[in-house]
C-alpha positions as semicolon CSV with decimal commas, in nm:
position;residue;x (nm);y (nm);z (nm)
1;M;-2,509;12,925;6,967
2;S;-2,889;12,887;6,820
3;D;-2,954;13,249;6,753
4;R;-2,633;13,247;6,522
5;V;-2,793;12,947;6,335
6;I;-2,859;13,048;5,967
7;I;-3,199;12,917;5,846
8;T;-3,275;12,888;5,448
9;T;-3,494;12,721;5,230
10;S;-3,192;12,706;4,962
11;S;-3,023;12,407;4,953
12;H;-2,709;12,614;4,970
13;L;-2,596;12,958;5,148
14;E;-2,438;13,235;4,899
15;G;-2,067;13,288;5,046
16;Y;-2,029;12,968;5,240
17;R;-1,948;12,599;5,171
18;V;-2,106;12,322;5,373
19;T;-1,820;12,116;5,574
20;E;-2,022;11,878;5,738
21;H;-2,386;11,751;5,711
22;L;-2,519;11,643;6,069
23;D;-2,881;11,553;6,055
24;V;-3,240;11,617;5,961
25;V;-3,393;11,847;6,243
26;S;-3,771;11,956;6,282
27;A;-3,969;12,134;6,501
28;E;-4,327;12,085;6,581
29;C;-4,564;12,321;6,701
30;V;-4,913;12,318;6,816
31;F;-5,106;12,645;6,862
32;G;-5,466;12,674;6,987
33;M;-5,685;12,936;6,798
34;N;-5,907;13,114;6,977
35;V;-6,287;13,056;6,932
36;F;-6,337;13,454;6,861
37;K;-6,060;13,446;6,586
38;D;-6,221;13,165;6,415
39;L;-6,581;13,310;6,420
40;F;-6,429;13,664;6,304
41;A;-6,232;13,475;6,068
42;G;-6,530;13,323;5,887
43;L;-6,667;13,652;5,876
44;R;-6,407;13,776;5,721
45;D;-6,421;13,502;5,496
46;F;-6,757;13,550;5,399
47;F;-6,762;13,943;5,348
48;G;-6,399;13,958;5,201
49;G;-6,089;14,108;5,325
50;R;-5,784;14,042;5,523
51;N;-5,770;13,889;5,860
52;K;-5,554;14,057;6,056
53;S;-5,550;13,852;6,380
54;S;-5,518;13,491;6,188
55;Q;-5,205;13,663;5,980
56;K;-5,053;13,777;6,329
57;A;-5,098;13,406;6,433
58;L;-4,959;13,257;6,170
59;R;-4,643;13,490;6,170
60;E;-4,599;13,413;6,530
61;A;-4,647;13,034;6,510
62;R;-4,351;13,055;6,218
63;I;-4,115;13,245;6,407
64;A;-4,184;13,006;6,723
65;C;-4,134;12,737;6,484
66;L;-3,789;12,870;6,346
67;D;-3,670;12,919;6,665
68;E;-3,714;12,583;6,780
69;L;-3,558;12,442;6,467
70;R;-3,265;12,689;6,542
71;R;-3,236;12,545;6,900
72;E;-3,255;12,171;6,772
73;A;-2,986;12,236;6,519
74;G;-2,768;12,447;6,746
75;E;-2,774;12,138;6,962
76;L;-2,626;11,923;6,729
77;G;-2,331;12,176;6,637
78;A;-2,460;12,292;6,339
79;N;-2,432;12,687;6,255
80;A;-2,672;12,655;5,940
81;V;-3,013;12,473;5,840
82;I;-3,019;12,425;5,468
83;G;-3,337;12,317;5,276
84;V;-3,587;12,435;5,528
85;D;-3,971;12,360;5,456
86;L;-4,291;12,501;5,656
87;D;-4,592;12,279;5,652
88;Y;-4,901;12,432;5,790
89;S;-5,249;12,228;5,872
90;E;-5,527;12,291;6,070
91;I;-5,673;12,064;6,330
92;S;-6,012;12,138;6,444
93;G;-6,313;11,915;6,605
94;G;-6,521;11,932;6,893
95;G;-6,551;12,296;6,869
96;K;-6,192;12,380;6,929
97;S;-5,912;12,472;6,648
98;M;-5,566;12,408;6,649
99;L;-5,292;12,540;6,423
100;F;-5,024;12,275;6,357
101;L;-4,679;12,377;6,190
102;V;-4,410;12,160;6,131
103;A;-4,049;12,313;6,011
104;T;-3,776;12,045;5,893
105;G;-3,429;12,103;5,714
106;T;-3,090;12,000;5,720
107;A;-2,837;12,054;5,998
108;V;-2,510;12,159;5,838
109;K;-2,190;12,340;5,950
110;V;-2,098;12,609;5,722
111;A;-1,793;12,803;5,654
112;R;-1,704;13,097;5,447
113;A;-1,621;13,038;5,087
């Protein structure tokens, strides 16, 4: 069921109407960042350019977190999550760095308009 849950940052879905608001859902995902990625990201920042390994890590984090959001909504019986917001943070200290991503939205049931 969760693979059929539609996710949007919008407050509505074109061609659908919300039939029931279920609950606010969230997914919290924490990812360890490899020390070498951090080192090369710092060098890339110093010299300029894009850091493909960091971009890939962010993309993978987003996909994993949205999959978790779909699962949470699906468990409530929702077939959509509207008003989705993604918040990224970095937690670092003690020589370690973690990427923290939170996805939130409203789990709803929708039907074709």
